[in-house]
N, C-alpha and C positions, 0 to 999 in steps of 0.2 A: 814637491816631486817625491814619489814613493819608490822604494827599492823593492822589486818583486823578483823572487826566485821561482822558476818553474822547473820541477824535477820530472824529466821524461820528455822525449822528443817524438812521441806518437801524435795521433790526431788531436787528443785533448790538450796536450802541452803546446803543440804548434799553434792551434787556434787561440788558446789563451794568450800566448806570447804575442801573436799578431794583433789581437784586440787591445792589449795593454800598450804596445809600442806605438810610437807616434803621438802619444798623449803627454809627453814630458816626463814619463816614468823611466826609471832605469830598470831594464828587464834582463835577467840572466837566465839562460836555459841550460840546464845540466842534463847530460845524457850519458849513461853508463856505457853504452855500446859505441859502435863505429859510425862514421858518417856514411852516406849512401855509397860513395865510391869504395870506401873500405869494406862495406858489406858485400858489394858486388865482387870485389877481389877475393874475399873469403869464400864466397859461393863457388868460385872456380877452383879453390884448393881442395874442396871436399872434406869428408870426415866430420869431426866434431865442430870444427870452425864453421863449416858450411851450415850445419844444423843450427848453431847459435846465431849465425848471421840472418837466418830466416826469421827469427823471432825477436831479436834484440838489436837496437840501433836507431838512428834517425829515421823517422817515419813510422816507427813502431812495428809490431808483428804483421801489420797489413801491407808493408811496403812491397813485398813480393807476392802478395795475394793477387787475385785477378781484378781487384779494384771495383767491387760492386758498390755503387752509391745508391743506397735505399733511402728514398726521401719520404719517410713515414714516421710519425711521432711515436708509434708503438711497435716498430720493428727494430730489433737489436737493443731492446731496453724500452722502458716506458717513460718517456720524457714528461708525460703529464703528471708524474709524481712530483715534479719540481716546478713546472711552469704551466700556465694556462694553455689551452689549445691554440689560441691566437699567438701567444709568445713562442710556442713550440714551432709553429709554422714560420714565424718570422725568423727564428734562429736557423731553421733548416734552410731557408732561402739564403741566409748569410753564408752558411757553409757551402751551399751549391754555387753561389756566386764566386767565392774565392777559388773553389776547385775548378770551376769552368774557366776562370781567368788563367789558371796555370795548366790547363790541358784536358780537363774532363768535358770535352765538347759534346754537343748533341742535346736534343730536347728530351726531357723526361716526362712521359705521359702514360696514362693507362689506356691500353688498347680496348676498343669496343668488344672484341672477342673475349676479353677477360670475364665479363659478366656472364657469358654463356658457359664458360668453363667453371665458374664459381657455382652456378646452378647445377651443373653436371656432378660436381664433387659433393654438393650438399645432398643430393639424392643418394649418394653412396655413403653418407655419414662422415664425410671428410670436409674440413674447413680449408678453403682455398682463399688466400688473401691477395687481391689485386693491389699492387702498389706502383708508384712512380719509381723508375730505376734508370741508372746509367751504368755503362760498363767501360772502364778505362783500359783494362788489360794488364796482365802481369809484366809484359815487356814495356809498357808505357808508364806505369805507376811510379817507378823509381825516378824518372825524369820530372814527373809532377811534384814529387816530394822535394827533389833537389831545387826546383824552381821556387817553391814556397820558402825553403831555407834561405835562398839568395835574397828574396824580398825581405825576410826578417833581418838579415844582416844589414841590408840597406836602410832599414828602419831603426837601426841602432841596437838591435838585440845582440847581446854577447852570448855566443854559443860555445859551450865547453863539452866536447865529446870525450869519451874514455875517462869520464869523471864520475866518481861514485858518491852518492849522497849517503852520509853516515848517520846523522842525528840532527834533530831540531833543537835549537836553543830557545828556551822559554823562560820569561821572567814575569811574575805577577799575572800568570795566566795568558800572556800575550807572546806571540812570536817575536823573536829578536834576531834570529839568524839561522844559518844552516852550516853544519860541519860537513866537509867534503874530503875526499881523497883524490888528488889530481892524477893525471896520466903518468906522471913520473913517481907516483907513490907517496907524495907529500900530503900531510893532512893540515887543513887550515879551516878557519871559520869565516864565512861571508855574512856580514850584517844584512838584515832584511826587515822590512815592515810587514811583508806578506810572503807566505810560501804556498805555492800550489803544487800538490803532489799528484803526478800523473804517471805512476811507475809502470803501467802496462801489466799484462798478465804475468810476465816473467818476474815482476817486482811485487807480486801480491804477498809472498811470504815476508819480504822485507817490511812491507806496510803493516802486516799483522804483528811482527816482532816490535816495530816502532810503537804501535798502539799499546802493546803490553808494557813496554818500558815507560811510556808517558802516562799510563793510567787512563787511556782513552777507551771507552767501551766500544765494542764492535759486535757484529753478528756475521755468521757464515751465510753466504749466498747459496742458491741451489747449484747443482752440478748437472751439466749436459754431457752425457757420455754414450758412446755407441760405436758406429762404424762408418766407413765411406763406401758407398755403392758405386759400381761402374758398369755401365750398359752401353750398347751401341747408340749413337746419336738418334737414330730413327725411333727408338723406343720413347724418348722424351720429347720429340720434336713438336708434337701437338701443343705442348705447354711452353717449351722454351722459345718457340717462334713468336709467342705472344708476350712472354715475360722471360727475360734472360735468367732470372733466379726465382722460379716459382716457389711459393711458400705453402706447404701443406701441414695442417695440424690434425693429429689422429689420437683417439683414445682407444687403447687396446682392450680386447674382450676379457682376457683372463684376469689381469691385474688392474685394469682401468688406469693404466699409466699414460702420461702425456708423451707422445712421440712427435717429432717434427723433422722436416727436411730443412737443410741449411746449406748455404754456399754451393749452389748448383753451378757447374762449369761445363757448358756446352762445348764440344770439341776440345775438352780440357785434358789435364794431366794430374795424376795423383802424385803427391810428394810425401817425404818424411820430414818431420820437425824434431830436432833433438832438444831435450830438456834436461840434459845432464845424466840422470840416473834412469831415464826412460825416454821413450819416443812416442809421438802421436802422428797420425797421418793427417793430411790436409789435401786441398786441391786448388789448382789455379787454371786459368785459361788466358790465352794471349791474342793479340790482334793479328800478328804476322805469322804465327805458327799454330797449326791446328791438328788435332787428332781425330780419329773416327769415333771416339767415345765421349759420353757425358758422365760426369761423376757428381755426386752430392753426398753431404753428410746426412746420416740418419741417426738422430740423437734421442736418447731417453732422458727425461727430466727426473732428477733425484733430489729429494729434500730429506734431511735427517733431523731427528729430535733427540731422543734418548736411546742408549747411553752415549752415542757418538753424534756430535753436531758438526764436526769438522769435515765438510764435504770435500775440501781440497785434499786433505790427508787420505780420505777414502778413495777419491779419484786417482791419486798418485799410486796408491797400493794396487789398484786394478791395472794401471799402466805398467807398473813394475813387474807384475805377474805376466802380462803380455810380453814384456821385454825379455823375460826369462824364457817363456815358451818359444818366442821367436829367435832366440839366440842372439839378442841384441838388435833385432830388427822387428819391424811391424809384421803382422801375420796376414796372409792372403788365403782365402778359401772360396771355392765355387759354392753358390747357394745350393746346388744339387747335392754336393757332398755334405753340407751342413744338415740338410733335410734328412739324409740317410745315415747321419752319424759317422761319416767317414772323414779322415784327414785328407786334405787335398795334397796332390803332388804336382811337380812341374809337368809331368807327362799328361795328367788329366787336364790341367789348366791349358796346356798348349794344344790339346785336342778340342778345346772349347771354341765357340764362334766369337767369343769376346777376347780380344787380345789385350792383355794388361798394359797400361801405359807406364807402370812403375814396377820394375823387376828387382830392385834392391830390397827385397822382402823375403820372408820365409813362408813357403806353403805349409799350411797346418790346419788346425781345428780351433776356431775362435771360441767354441764352447769350453775349451780347456783354459782360456784366458779371461773370458768375461763371465760375470755371475749369471746363473741360469735364468733369473728374472729378466735381465737385459736381453739375453738371447731369445727368450719367449717373446718379448716386446718387439724385437727386430723381425722375427718370423711373422708375427701377427700383423705388424705394421705394414710389411711388404705385401701380405695377402690383401689387406684393405686397400692399399694403394693400387694394386693390380686391377681393381674394379674400374678405375678411371684411367690407368696407364697399363694397358695390356702388354705383357712381356716383361714387366718389371721384376716379376718373380720367376723368370725362366731359370732352369737349372744352371745355365751358363753364366748367369749374373755373378759378378765378382764382388767379394766383400773383403775390405781391408780393415784391420783392427790393430789398436784402438784409435778412435778419434775422441778427443776430450776438449770441452770448452769450460774452463774454470770460471765461475762467476766471482771468485775472490771474496775477501771479507769486505764488509761495508762498515766503515766507522760510523759512530753516532753523529749524524750531520743534520744541519738545517736544510731547508729547501734551496738555499743559495750555495750549497756545497761546503759551507764552513763547518768545521767540527764544533760541537756544542761546548766542549771543555777547554779548547784553546782558541783564543781570538786571533784571527789573521791566518789561520791554517785551513787550507781548502784541500779536499781530495776529489779527484775527477777521473773519468775514463774507465776503461775496462778493468784495470788493476785495482780500482777502488770499489768495484762491485756496483757501479751506477750505470753502466752501459755495456753493450756487447756488439760493437761494430763501429765502422769509420765515422759515419754521420752522427749517431748519438754520442759517441765519445767526444767529438768536436763540439757538439752542443753543450755538453757539461762543462767543457773548458771555457766556452763563451759565457755561461751562466756565472761562473766564478769570477771571470775577468770583469764582467759588467757590474758585479757587486762591488769589486774593488774600485772601479772608476766612479761609482755612485758615492762611495765614502770619501774618496779624494776630492770630489767636486764640492762636497759639503764643507770641506775645511776652509 
């Protein structure tokens, strides 16, 4: 029987723990944040606690997202880096099966109309990716997470919330345990044969610091940064009626940068996420409550080489500037004002035909907060998108900034997610830079768990 510690209660950690449990192993799941009920309570309090509850705790940062289940091996990360196409599809079905069992109902299939839309986009120089999807809903996803947690507990997994992972104990190049700080502030060490690190995006800095202390080599992943667009539902309906979360890939003319849509929320709401010293906007949509607007992220891909390689630090510096410009809040601007070089005011926004779903923001000028190259990419990207989605670049279109998706650092790992320099140490999920979404994160957790089970079976 192996002792396995899983750090992080997001999709990667939950699915790794589920796969390992029920096989005679002792599995302990460590989560720095609150359980689902605690997170919901914090959301009702508002302020900093509300922002932290959105991104940290059981279920991960996606617990209060709108629960998009994208069943594609190359969406939200490239699973084919680690497994064959056959294995990727098998693992995706495993993820879908467990999610369906706990509440993600409905059949995921590609609509016949998607092919016609893909052809329409191709003629405009835009790549549209038809994929199988499900939509759980922001109001339903917490119950799904809670249900999975209950099953883990029934399968014998010990779950420790409000518990912080501090350091890994290693002897002779092999994992021997994990040092933790418990909810009451006491520090202790838990022995382990294997440790799976799934710290999530909020834990990416911790993972990088850990790698530095342990002498594990790593590299910085790319950064996706930009804005969240909000338009009337009717503008996006041709595509959202076919695919809940349509995926568009664009190359801009001036800089030839890669711009993409992400996390589309029909009848959804824009929200703010707090990351301590800065904020980022996001979006969600619910099953029982709907707005008149559709929102989506519009993100520019940034990769750095010399002299700065730290994309996380670069992204945070942009967000901190936006935080300053917005007086501690996200910035909201009408597209028409951006095009004319004007700062938006509540008066101009309230005269627009698009009513913002998020008002705890500061009207302003995003060009004062985002680098000029990113603003150029956003303008040109929206112009390109308007060829297939008329009205997307209307002067009344609303732009919230910043939205950032950190790809985190990726430790030097094998295809099975194990670090090359420390035996028995695995890094998975978004915070480890190997995924960027619920399903791919869960798949990476399964890859690590299956490798551990294979080794234990040989003993």
